[in-house]
C-alpha positions in Angstrom: -18.2 18.0 -51.7 -17.8 19.2 -48.1 -20.0 17.6 -45.6 -20.1 19.7 -42.5 -21.6 18.8 -39.1 -21.1 19.2 -35.4 -19.1 16.5 -33.8 -18.1 15.9 -30.2 -14.4 15.5 -29.8 -12.3 14.8 -26.7 -9.1 16.8 -26.4 -6.4 17.0 -23.7 -6.9 20.1 -21.7 -4.2 19.8 -19.1 -2.1 17.3 -17.1 -2.0 18.3 -13.4 0.1 16.8 -10.7 -1.8 14.4 -8.5 0.1 15.6 -5.4 0.2 19.4 -5.6 -2.5 20.0 -8.2 -0.3 22.2 -10.4 -0.4 22.2 -14.1 2.6 20.4 -15.8 2.2 22.5 -19.0 5.4 24.3 -20.1 5.8 27.7 -21.7 6.2 25.7 -25.0 2.7 24.2 -24.8 3.9 20.7 -24.0 3.9 18.8 -20.7 6.7 17.8 -18.4 5.6 15.2 -15.9 6.4 11.8 -14.6 3.8 8.9 -14.7 4.1 6.2 -12.1 1.9 3.2 -12.8 1.2 -0.3 -11.5 -0.8 -3.2 -13.0 -1.8 -5.7 -10.4 -2.3 -9.4 -11.2 -4.5 -12.2 -9.9 -2.5 -13.0 -6.8 -2.6 -9.4 -5.5 -5.3 -8.0 -3.2 -5.6 -5.4 -5.9 -6.7 -8.0 -8.4 -6.7 -6.6 -12.0 -6.5 -3.0 -10.9 -4.4 -0.4 -12.8 -3.1 2.5 -10.7 -1.6 5.7 -12.3 -0.2 8.9 -10.8 1.0 12.0 -12.7 3.7 14.1 -10.9 5.2 17.4 -11.6 9.0 17.6 -11.5 9.1 19.0 -7.9 6.8 16.3 -6.5 8.6 13.6 -8.5 11.9 14.7 -6.8 10.2 14.5 -3.4 8.7 11.0 -4.1 12.0 9.6 -5.4 13.9 11.1 -2.5 11.5 9.3 -0.2 12.0 6.0 -2.0 15.7 6.4 -1.6 15.5 7.4 2.0 13.8 4.1 2.9 16.4 2.1 1.0 14.9 1.9 -2.5 16.7 2.5 -5.7 15.7 4.9 -8.5 17.4 4.1 -11.8 18.1 7.0 -14.1 18.9 6.5 -17.8 19.5 9.0 -20.6 17.5 8.6 -23.8 
């Protein structure tokens, strides 16, 4: 027996860059993006906050270049 009804379903529509606002969807209907995140603990002024940023490849390159320009290190690994 088939039981048919109307349901409400959440689907991913797009992932856009939080800097430039461009879609990260590729011609193959998948997404190419970087996700930077931070979870803050009790001793932080951001107590128990979770921060997340999605970046397209171009903006990611700009952010990592900035990090390196101020003396930071970006580790790159193959998977």
